Phi, psi and omega in degrees: 000139182277146171275132176256123186240124177273127182228156174299151185301319180298320178292322178302313182294324185269355180299138181215159178305140179063014173264201177216165179201156172226154182184193182261137179283126179291141176086356179237141181278114175054050169252116180269146183226132170256127184235128169269110189287145177258227184271133178278137177237162177294133177272126177256118185293155177244162181299337181277352181290144175283123182294345179269003183248143177262146182228148173220144185244132175230139176238161183074033183265157171247130185238140182232129191248142176216156182280340178223160177294325179296318179293324178297314180295331178275001182059035177261080188274145176275326184202166179220149172223136182246150177057049181252161175267136182233134172249117175271143175217153182214000000 
């Protein structure tokens, strides 16, 4: 299952393979995620997608989770997941 990460539009636009991004994990209350991006693939929309929202798909990513943005910035992570698929949206 892919992690869906909400990011600011400027960060969404500038995200690139082998780069990084941070944002909020969808479906979780205030879980921040730092992601080392892997390879970008074409995103195929699903019927549940909001037509006013843009999406991008990356696979082979490493994700690091924190309860606050401050802890994320301090690299004080609660959990980590490696080689995961990430869907960015803005």
